[in-house]
Backbone as JSON Lines, residues from 0, in Angstrom:
{"i":0,"aa":"M","n":[-33.68,2.91,23.87],"ca":[-34.5,1.74,23.53],"c":[-34.25,1.28,21.46]}
{"i":1,"aa":"D","n":[-34.71,2.02,20.75],"ca":[-34.54,1.95,19.54],"c":[-32.85,1.96,18.15]}
{"i":2,"aa":"N","n":[-32.79,3.03,18.8],"ca":[-30.96,2.83,18.68],"c":[-30.55,1.19,19.01]}
{"i":3,"aa":"F","n":[-30.52,1.19,20.32],"ca":[-29.93,0.05,20.33],"c":[-30.87,-1.67,19.71]}
{"i":4,"aa":"L","n":[-31.51,-1.35,19.92],"ca":[-31.58,-2.2,18.65],"c":[-31.69,-2.18,17.09]}
{"i":5,"aa":"K","n":[-31.81,-1.58,16.9],"ca":[-31.12,-1.27,15.59],"c":[-29.31,-1.43,14.64]}
{"i":6,"aa":"D","n":[-29.02,-1.59,16.43],"ca":[-27.0,-1.53,16.61],"c":[-27.21,-3.01,16.4]}
{"i":7,"aa":"I","n":[-28.23,-4.0,17.42],"ca":[-28.12,-5.26,16.96],"c":[-28.25,-5.8,16.22]}
{"i":8,"aa":"A","n":[-29.91,-5.52,15.5],"ca":[-29.75,-5.91,13.49],"c":[-29.17,-5.83,12.85]}
{"i":9,"aa":"D","n":[-28.44,-4.39,12.87],"ca":[-27.07,-4.21,12.33],"c":[-26.04,-5.58,11.92]}
{"i":10,"aa":"V","n":[-26.1,-5.48,13.48],"ca":[-24.82,-6.17,14.25],"c":[-24.98,-8.25,13.41]}
{"i":11,"aa":"V","n":[-26.95,-8.88,14.26],"ca":[-27.03,-9.67,13.24],"c":[-27.3,-10.15,11.49]}
{"i":12,"aa":"T","n":[-27.35,-8.44,10.9],"ca":[-27.41,-8.59,9.07],"c":[-25.92,-8.18,8.95]}
{"i":13,"aa":"D","n":[-25.35,-8.21,9.28],"ca":[-23.66,-9.0,9.07],"c":[-22.89,-9.59,9.69]}
{"i":14,"aa":"K","n":[-23.21,-10.51,10.27],"ca":[-22.87,-11.42,10.3],"c":[-23.51,-11.85,8.73]}
{"i":15,"aa":"T","n":[-25.33,-12.13,9.11],"ca":[-25.54,-13.48,7.65],"c":[-24.69,-13.41,7.42]}
{"i":16,"aa":"L","n":[-24.59,-11.68,6.05],"ca":[-24.01,-11.8,5.2],"c":[-22.99,-11.92,5.67]}
{"i":17,"aa":"F","n":[-21.91,-11.94,6.18],"ca":[-20.7,-12.8,5.49],"c":[-20.39,-14.27,5.66]}
{"i":18,"aa":"C","n":[-21.93,-14.91,6.03],"ca":[-21.99,-16.5,5.95],"c":[-22.46,-17.05,4.46]}
{"i":19,"aa":"T","n":[-22.98,-15.53,4.4],"ca":[-24.81,-16.56,2.72],"c":[-23.8,-15.63,1.68]}
{"i":20,"aa":"K","n":[-23.04,-14.24,1.95],"ca":[-22.65,-13.9,0.9],"c":[-21.2,-14.19,-0.41]}
{"i":21,"aa":"D","n":[-21.34,-14.97,-1.14],"ca":[-19.78,-15.19,-1.45],"c":[-18.72,-14.12,-2.42]}
{"i":22,"aa":"V","n":[-19.16,-12.86,-2.63],"ca":[-18.75,-11.5,-3.23],"c":[-18.75,-10.5,-2.6]}
{"i":23,"aa":"L","n":[-17.52,-9.8,-1.79],"ca":[-17.53,-9.5,-0.76],"c":[-16.73,-7.47,-1.67]}
{"i":24,"aa":"T","n":[-17.67,-5.67,-0.87],"ca":[-17.34,-5.39,-1.17],"c":[-15.59,-4.78,-0.27]}
{"i":25,"aa":"S","n":[-14.93,-3.88,-0.53],"ca":[-13.67,-3.29,-0.13],"c":[-13.71,-3.16,2.1]}
{"i":26,"aa":"D","n":[-14.82,-2.96,1.94],"ca":[-15.13,-2.56,3.34],"c":[-15.95,-3.37,3.94]}
{"i":27,"aa":"E","n":[-16.47,-4.44,3.35],"ca":[-17.08,-5.91,3.91],"c":[-15.65,-6.99,3.74]}
{"i":28,"aa":"A","n":[-14.94,-6.7,3.67],"ca":[-13.43,-8.28,3.52],"c":[-13.41,-7.04,4.24]}
{"i":29,"aa":"A","n":[-12.64,-5.88,4.49],"ca":[-11.51,-5.5,5.79],"c":[-12.54,-6.19,7.33]}
{"i":30,"aa":"R","n":[-13.84,-6.09,7.2],"ca":[-14.96,-6.06,8.59],"c":[-14.51,-7.37,8.89]}
{"i":31,"aa":"Y","n":[-14.41,-8.84,7.7],"ca":[-14.11,-9.61,8.12],"c":[-13.32,-10.23,8.26]}
{"i":32,"aa":"M","n":[-12.16,-9.36,7.55],"ca":[-10.92,-10.09,7.86],"c":[-10.4,-9.39,9.52]}
{"i":33,"aa":"G","n":[-11.54,-8.0,9.85],"ca":[-10.82,-7.96,10.47],"c":[-9.93,-6.82,10.66]}
{"i":34,"aa":"I","n":[-9.5,-5.62,9.18],"ca":[-8.41,-5.58,9.04],"c":[-8.54,-3.96,8.49]}
{"i":35,"aa":"S","n":[-8.16,-3.25,8.3],"ca":[-8.28,-1.22,8.18],"c":[-9.06,-1.28,7.11]}
{"i":36,"aa":"K","n":[-9.61,-0.92,5.98],"ca":[-9.58,-0.36,5.27],"c":[-8.33,-0.24,4.4]}
{"i":37,"aa":"S","n":[-7.53,0.85,4.32],"ca":[-5.97,1.91,4.03],"c":[-5.26,0.22,4.06]}
{"i":38,"aa":"Y","n":[-5.31,-1.13,4.95],"ca":[-4.47,-2.13,4.76],"c":[-4.47,-2.95,3.47]}
{"i":39,"aa":"L","n":[-5.7,-2.99,3.3],"ca":[-6.56,-3.81,2.62],"c":[-6.18,-3.47,1.47]}
{"i":40,"aa":"Y","n":[-6.23,-2.25,0.52],"ca":[-6.0,-1.22,-0.63],"c":[-4.05,-1.19,-0.23]}
{"i":41,"aa":"K","n":[-3.69,-1.6,0.52],"ca":[-2.05,-2.02,0.78],"c":[-1.65,-3.18,0.21]}
{"i":42,"aa":"L","n":[-2.25,-3.96,1.17],"ca":[-2.2,-5.91,0.12],"c":[-3.01,-5.65,-1.38]}
{"i":43,"aa":"T","n":[-3.95,-5.17,-1.63],"ca":[-4.06,-5.51,-2.98],"c":[-3.18,-4.41,-4.52]}
{"i":44,"aa":"M","n":[-3.05,-3.31,-3.69],"ca":[-1.62,-2.97,-4.77],"c":[-0.64,-4.1,-4.32]}
{"i":45,"aa":"K","n":[-0.02,-4.34,-4.17],"ca":[1.18,-5.14,-4.04],"c":[0.48,-6.72,-4.51]}
{"i":46,"aa":"Q","n":[-0.51,-7.45,-4.8],"ca":[-0.99,-8.29,-5.5],"c":[-1.05,-9.3,-4.71]}
{"i":47,"aa":"Q","n":[-0.9,-9.04,-3.29],"ca":[-0.7,-10.06,-2.62],"c":[-1.87,-10.79,-1.71]}
{"i":48,"aa":"I","n":[-2.83,-10.3,-2.35],"ca":[-3.37,-10.55,-1.65],"c":[-5.3,-11.0,-3.39]}
{"i":49,"aa":"P","n":[-5.68,-12.14,-3.51],"ca":[-6.93,-12.65,-4.26],"c":[-7.42,-11.51,-4.58]}
{"i":50,"aa":"H","n":[-7.96,-10.53,-5.7],"ca":[-9.17,-9.53,-5.5],"c":[-9.61,-9.53,-7.1]}
{"i":51,"aa":"Y","n":[-10.92,-8.33,-7.11],"ca":[-10.59,-8.95,-8.43],"c":[-11.53,-6.99,-9.29]}
{"i":52,"aa":"K","n":[-11.3,-6.9,-9.5],"ca":[-11.29,-5.69,-10.51],"c":[-11.9,-5.33,-11.27]}
{"i":53,"aa":"P","n":[-14.04,-5.92,-12.19],"ca":[-14.47,-6.76,-13.16],"c":[-14.89,-4.11,-13.67]}
{"i":54,"aa":"M","n":[-15.04,-4.02,-13.16],"ca":[-14.47,-2.46,-13.6],"c":[-13.47,-1.58,-13.96]}
{"i":55,"aa":"G","n":[-12.54,-2.36,-13.15],"ca":[-11.09,-1.88,-13.7],"c":[-11.09,-0.56,-11.98]}
{"i":56,"aa":"K","n":[-12.63,-0.5,-11.36],"ca":[-11.85,1.09,-10.79],"c":[-12.31,-0.2,-8.82]}
{"i":57,"aa":"M","n":[-13.78,-0.66,-8.92],"ca":[-13.83,-0.43,-6.84],"c":[-12.61,-2.43,-7.27]}
{"i":58,"aa":"C","n":[-12.51,-2.63,-6.62],"ca":[-12.59,-4.27,-6.04],"c":[-13.33,-5.16,-5.11]}
{"i":59,"aa":"Y","n":[-13.16,-5.73,-5.81],"ca":[-14.51,-6.69,-5.42],"c":[-13.47,-8.58,-4.48]}
{"i":60,"aa":"F","n":[-14.3,-9.11,-3.06],"ca":[-13.18,-9.88,-3.1],"c":[-13.8,-11.04,-3.02]}
{"i":61,"aa":"N","n":[-13.88,-12.71,-3.06],"ca":[-14.22,-13.7,-3.07],"c":[-13.84,-14.31,-1.21]}
{"i":62,"aa":"R","n":[-15.34,-14.46,-0.95],"ca":[-15.56,-14.64,0.73],"c":[-14.0,-16.06,1.28]}
{"i":63,"aa":"V","n":[-14.68,-16.85,-0.27],"ca":[-13.56,-18.55,0.65],"c":[-12.45,-18.04,-0.29]}
{"i":64,"aa":"E","n":[-11.97,-17.81,-1.48],"ca":[-10.35,-17.62,-0.94],"c":[-9.56,-16.15,-0.32]}
{"i":65,"aa":"L","n":[-10.1,-15.64,0.51],"ca":[-9.51,-14.86,1.19],"c":[-10.02,-15.49,2.77]}
{"i":66,"aa":"E","n":[-10.38,-16.78,3.38],"ca":[-10.88,-17.74,3.56],"c":[-9.52,-18.42,4.01]}
{"i":67,"aa":"Q","n":[-9.23,-19.14,2.53],"ca":[-8.08,-19.86,2.23],"c":[-6.39,-18.85,2.15]}
{"i":68,"aa":"W","n":[-6.32,-17.47,1.71],"ca":[-5.54,-16.81,1.75],"c":[-4.67,-16.57,3.2]}
{"i":69,"aa":"L","n":[-6.16,-16.53,4.32],"ca":[-5.86,-15.84,5.91],"c":[-5.36,-16.91,6.32]}
{"i":70,"aa":"Q","n":[-5.5,-18.47,6.17],"ca":[-5.1,-19.44,6.82],"c":[-4.0,-20.39,5.96]}
{"i":71,"aa":"S","n":[-3.29,-19.42,4.98],"ca":[-2.42,-19.96,3.86],"c":[-0.44,-18.73,5.25]}
{"i":72,"aa":"N","n":[0.06,-20.47,4.5],"ca":[1.67,-19.86,5.72],"c":[1.81,-20.17,6.84]}
{"i":73,"aa":"R","n":[0.59,-21.63,7.73],"ca":[-0.08,-21.59,8.94],"c":[1.18,-21.53,9.88]}
{"i":74,"aa":"C","n":[1.98,-21.38,11.38],"ca":[2.68,-21.13,11.51],"c":[2.87,-23.26,12.52]}
{"i":75,"aa":"A","n":[3.62,-23.74,12.86],"ca":[3.74,-24.35,13.6],"c":[3.26,-23.88,14.66]}
{"i":76,"aa":"T","n":[2.43,-24.98,15.68],"ca":[3.35,-24.79,17.03],"c":[4.27,-25.83,18.11]}
{"i":77,"aa":"A","n":[4.19,-25.45,19.26],"ca":[5.6,-25.61,19.84],"c":[5.52,-27.73,19.81]}
{"i":78,"aa":"N","n":[4.58,-27.9,20.61],"ca":[4.9,-29.24,20.28],"c":[4.75,-29.64,18.49]}
{"i":79,"aa":"E","n":[4.51,-29.34,17.33],"ca":[4.45,-29.76,16.42],"c":[6.73,-29.63,15.5]}
{"i":80,"aa":"L","n":[6.37,-29.01,16.47],"ca":[8.05,-28.05,15.08],"c":[8.56,-29.56,16.87]}
{"i":81,"aa":"N","n":[8.44,-29.5,18.6],"ca":[9.37,-30.84,18.36],"c":[9.07,-31.78,18.37]}
{"i":82,"aa":"Q","n":[7.99,-32.75,17.88],"ca":[8.21,-33.91,17.31],"c":[9.09,-33.31,15.67]}
{"i":83,"aa":"Q","n":[8.87,-33.05,14.74],"ca":[9.42,-32.5,13.88],"c":[11.3,-32.95,14.38]}
{"i":84,"aa":"A","n":[11.49,-31.9,15.49],"ca":[13.07,-31.96,16.48],"c":[13.2,-33.72,15.87]}
{"i":85,"aa":"Q","n":[12.11,-34.24,17.05],"ca":[12.44,-35.56,16.68],"c":[12.99,-36.08,16.1]}
{"i":86,"aa":"S","n":[12.07,-36.63,15.15],"ca":[11.88,-36.98,14.31],"c":[12.92,-37.3,13.5]}
{"i":87,"aa":"Y","n":[13.46,-35.7,13.4],"ca":[14.6,-35.86,12.65],"c":[16.35,-35.57,12.76]}
{"i":88,"aa":"C","n":[16.28,-35.44,13.87],"ca":[17.49,-35.98,15.04],"c":[17.03,-38.4,15.03]}
{"i":89,"aa":"M","n":[16.35,-38.41,15.56],"ca":[15.86,-40.49,15.36],"c":[15.83,-40.84,13.9]}
{"i":90,"aa":"K","n":[16.31,-39.98,12.66],"ca":[16.62,-40.32,11.54],"c":[18.57,-40.73,11.46]}
{"i":91,"aa":"G","n":[19.18,-39.83,11.96],"ca":[20.77,-39.38,12.24],"c":[20.96,-37.32,12.13]}
{"i":92,"aa":"G","n":[19.61,-37.62,12.09],"ca":[19.87,-35.6,11.46],"c":[20.57,-35.95,9.97]}
{"i":93,"aa":"A","n":[21.17,-34.77,9.7],"ca":[21.94,-34.37,7.97],"c":[22.84,-34.9,8.62]}
{"i":94,"aa":"R","n":[23.56,-35.9,6.96],"ca":[24.17,-37.21,6.96],"c":[25.43,-36.88,5.78]}
């Protein structure tokens, strides 16, 4: 029972940190985004994700910037694509 309560407390602490903490470590950022730590390192090495290295080695991540990065390159829904196609056809298509 004690392990169960400790596990619940750990989950609550993790969830609270993600909502209140502005700067995340690599471990926290990977958990926050639901990716492996190795994939996160791959993204940082390729300069594909915003990150900070104030001491030259340890990587830190701004939670808001991670959210913006995760929401970049939005894929349109089928309904939105249909509306765009209809609009294009109504204008006469490419002339």
